[in-house]
N, C-alpha and C positions, 0 to 999 in steps of 0.2 A: 453367486457369491455376494456377500455383504461387505461393503467397504467403509471403513471408519478412519477419518483423519485425526491423528493425535498430536498434541503439543509436546515437544520434547523439552529437555531440561534447559534449553537455551531460550525459552519463551521470555524470561524476564530481561534478557539482553535486548529484546525487541520492544520493550516499553519505551515510550508511552503508546506505541502503535498497536500493541496487543492488549491494552486495557479494555477495549470495547469489542474485541473479536478474537477468535482462534487464529493461530499463525496462518492456517490455510486460507484465510479470507483476506490476506494481504495481497494487494495488486502489485505485480511486477511484470513488465512487458506490456501485453494488451489485456490479458485475463488475470483474474485472481489465481492463486495456486490451486484452490479447489476447482475452479472452472477448468483449468488445464487438465487436472486428473479426471474430471467427469467427462471431458471431451475424449480423452484417450481411452478411458475404460468403458465409455458408453453406459454409464451407470451413475446413479445418485450416491452421495456420500453423507454420512453423519459425522458428529464430532465428539472427541474425548478431550475435554478442556477444563478450565477452572470451574469450580462449583457455581460461582455467582453468574457465570455465562451460560450455564447448561440449560436454563429455562428457554433461552433463545436459540441455543445450539445444542439440542439434546442428542444423546447417543442412542443409536438404534442397534440392538444386538440380534444376532441370528445364531443358528446352530453352527455355522461356519463363517468366520470373520477374518478379513485381512485388514490389519491396521497399518496405515501408511503415515510416515512422518510428514507433518504438515509444512515443514520448512524446506522440503525437497521438491524440486520441479521435475515433472516426468519427461522422459524421452522414450523412443520406441524400444531400445534395448532394455531399459529399466522396467518398463511395463511388461515386457515379455518374461523377464526374470521373476517378477512379482506374481504373475499368473501361474507360474510353475511351482510356487511354494506349496508344500504339503503341510498338514497339521503339525504344529509344534516346530516349525522351521522359521528362521528369521534371516532376512537379507541384510547384510551389514557392510560397512566400510571399516577402516581402522578406527575411526572415531565416532561413527554414527550408526544407530539402528535405523535402517531405511524402511523396513516393513516386517510384519509378523503375521503368521497364520495361526489363529487361536479359535478354540471352541467357545461356546457361550459360558460354559462352566469355568473358563479361565478368566472371565471378566465378572467382577461383582457388580452390585447395583450402582455403585458410585463410579464404575468404569475402571477401577484399579486392575492392573494386569498381573496375572501370575505367569512369570516367564521362567520358572524353574524347569530345568530339563530341556530347554530350547536348543535345537541344533542350529548353529550359525553357519550361514553360507556367505562367503565373501564376494562382494560385487567387484568386477574386474575394471570398473572405471568410476571416476568421481562425478556424480551428477551435480547439476546446478543446485546450490543450497544457500539459503540466507540464514545467517546467525547473528548479524549485527544490523542496526538500523541503517547505517550508511551503505551497506551492501545492496539495499533496495535500489538506490540510484546508481551505484557503481557497477552493478551487474544488470542494470536495466536494458542495456543495449543487446546483450546476449539473449536475454529472455524475450525481448521484443522481436528479434529476428526469428527465433524459434516459433513464437506465437503467430507471426505473419505467415510463415510456411504452413503451419497447422490450419489456420483459418481460411487461407486462400487457395489451398491445394485443389486443383481441378475445378476452379471456379473462375468466372469472368467478372471483372470489375465493371461497375457502371461507367458509362462514357463520360469523361470530364468535359466541362464546358470549355468552349474555345476561347473564352476570355482569360483563361489562366496561362501562365508560363510554366511548363513542366520540364524537368530534367530527369532523365532515366525513367520515363513514363512506365516502362514495364515493371518497375519496382514500386508503383503507386497503386493502391487498391481502394476503391470508393464503394461503400455499401449503398443499398437502395435507400432513397430518401435523403441522402446527404446533399448539402448545398455548398458549393465552392465556386466563388466568382472573383475574378481579378486578383488572384493570389499567385505567389511564386512558390512552387513546391520542388525542392531539390532532393532527389532520392539517390544521389551519387554515393553518399557515405553510408546509406542504410535505407530500409524500406519506409514508406509512409502509408499508414492505414487510417482511413476515415470511416468511422462507424455509422451505423444506421441512424438516419435523421439528425446527424451532427451538422454543424455549420462552421465554415471558415469565411469570415467576412473579408471584404475587399481591402486590398493593400497589405495583407499579411504576407510575411516571408518566413518559410519553414524549411529547415534542413533536417533530413532523417538521420538516424532512425527516430520515427515519431509515430505516436498513436493518439488518435482522438476518438474516444469511445462514444457509444450511442448517446444521442441527444446533447452532447457537449458542444460548447461554442467557443471559437476563437474570435475575439473582438477585432475591430478594424485596426490595421497597421501594426499588428503584433509581430514581434520578432522572436522566433523560437528555434533554439539549437538542440539537436539530439545528443544523446538518447533521452527523449522526454515522452512521458505518458500523461495524458489528461483523461481522467476517469469519467464515467457516465454522469451526465447532467451537471457537469462543472462548466464554469465560464472563466476564461482567462484572457488577459491582455497584457500590454507592456512587453517586457523582455524576460524570457525564461530560458534557462540552460540546464540540461541534464538533471531534470527533476521529475518526480512522480507525484501526481495528485490522485488520491484513491477514488474520489467520486463525491458528487453533491457539494463540492466546495467551490468558492469563488475567489479569483484574483482578477477582477474584471477591469482594473484600471492600470495606468502606468506605474512603473516600479520594477525592480529587478528581483527575480527569484532564481537562485542558482545552486546546483548540487544539494537539493533539498527534497524532503518528503513531507507532504501535507495530507493528513488523514481526512475523514469525511466530515461534512457539515461545518467546515471552517470558512471564514471570510477574512480576506486581507484587504484592509482599507486602502483608499487611493494613495499612491506613492509610498506604500510599504516597500522597504528594501532590506535585503540581507547581504552581508559580506560573505563571500565564499573563499577568500584568500587572505592570509595574514600579511601584514606589511613586512614582516620578517621572513616570509616565505617558508617558515617552519611547518612541520606537519601539525594537523589540527587535533586538539583534544575535545572529546565530547562526553557529556554526562552519562554515566552508567548507573542504572537503578540498583542492581544487586550489590555493586561495590560502593555505592553512595559517594562516588568521586568522579573526577574527569579522567578518562583513559585515552591513550593515544590511538587515533584511527589509522595512523600510517599514511594518511592522505594529505596532500597539499591543498586540495580543494574540498571543502566540506561546509555546507551552509546551515540550513534550518531544518530541524525535525519537529513537527507540530502534531499533537494529538487531536482527537476528535472534538468537535464543538468549540474550538478556540477561535478567537477573533482579534483583529487589530484595528486601532484607530488610524486616521490618516497620518501620513508622514512617519509611521513607526519605523525605527531602525534596529536591526538585529545584527549583533556581532558574528564573526566567524564562529561556526560550531556552537549554535544555540539550540537547546532542547526546551520545548514548551509542552506542558502536560495537557490533560484533558480539561475542557471547559474553562479556559483562561481568557480573560478580557484584558488586553494590553493596549495602553495608549500613553500619550505624553511625549515630550521632547527628550532627546538624549538617547544614547545606546542602552538597550535593555540588558539586564543581567543574563548570563549564559545558561542558567538553568532556572526555569520558572515552574514551580510546582502546580499540580492540577488544582482547579477551583481557586485561582488567584485573580484578584481584580486590582489593577493599578498599572504602575510603570516604573521608570527609573527612580522616581522620587519615593517609591514605597508601594507595598501591596497590602490589601486586606483580603479576608476570605470571601469568596463568591458565594452568596447565600444559595443553598440548594433549592429552595422553593422558587427563587428567581431563575435559577439555571434550568429547571425543568419547564418552567413557563416559556422561556425563550426557545427551548428545544421544540416544544409543541408548536410555537408560532413558525419556526423555521421549517419544520416538516410540512406544515399546512401550505406553505408557499410552493412546495413541490408536489402538492396533492397526495401527501403521505400522512400517516397517522403515527404520532409518537405515543405508543400504547403503554399499558401497564407494565409489560415486560421490559420495554426500553427504559421506562422510568425507574423500575426496580434496579436495573443494572447501573444507571447513573447515580442513584442514591447509595447503592452499595459502594461504588467507587469513591464517592465523597468521603466515606469513613475509612475505606482501605488506604486512601492516599493522604490521610491526615498526618502521618508520620513525616512525609516529605515537606509539608508546610512548616514543620518545626525545625528544619535544617538551617 
């Protein structure tokens, strides 16, 4: 069977985090949603996504295809129901198409689906699904526990060093090559997962649920409260609470990050802080791209949502409920505005447009530091985004 992850109509509610990726490549828990599905299905998947992303995330069609909603996380019951789908059947909930079984002739070259005459089968439970940016951190605990069970089932953790203080050690899993010395790991409230070749430096105190993905680093004396995920090849320090860092991003110094989501290739300068609670204790409003206005999250705690390739200078301050787009450079004194459009350069005193040639040059340099290549496909996506997001810079 050929499996394809598709973006549903809620994709734009997940901007700016989906500017650079299909929904399925969002990290929540330990794994990305795609990685979860590929683990359950024991098969690779392709993508049905925006045209400008398709060069990096192409669709692969076959005679028989199951298309899976990229915003939905798998579980055993859901996977079993999907595998039972016959041609021209769809698995649905009251509000969501979960999966469809289609032939190659039901998908045109652009990936558009012909769903006329589809038989709908209603799922008898609501799977874990993300439809808003803030749900990535607010549902991270549930996803992290599920991934922990998936990844550690019938496996033995590496033996932790005796220099550490461990609480609920049976709920702590350390992969091969990970280094953890003189740290406090408290897994009473949820599991702690330390990925392959990751490192927790001395003096750090961590409360689960917590995931440190492969090759990621927690700097000395960091304080981290769960549910928090630090994606692969990221470096973090200071104080972090209930946040998700997708990967390849740094918050390596002191400063507070709470109830936030940071995409890839970001860097938070020393003593960057965000507020995650209003002085009035009201629920937090957050910028919504489709509605072009701030909408109520219903949450009392909500911090910073930051798109890929964005960076902050030292001592940057973000207000409660701030959204920063792709490839933004923020610096200067004072609280920043609560919506900063993509490709903006400046701070509270004003912004100018971040030159696209400079943006691609910086991306090339940042990739090279991690021994990766910012290739022509990556460059084409970033250039396309520069023009696609121009409307936001005029708001």
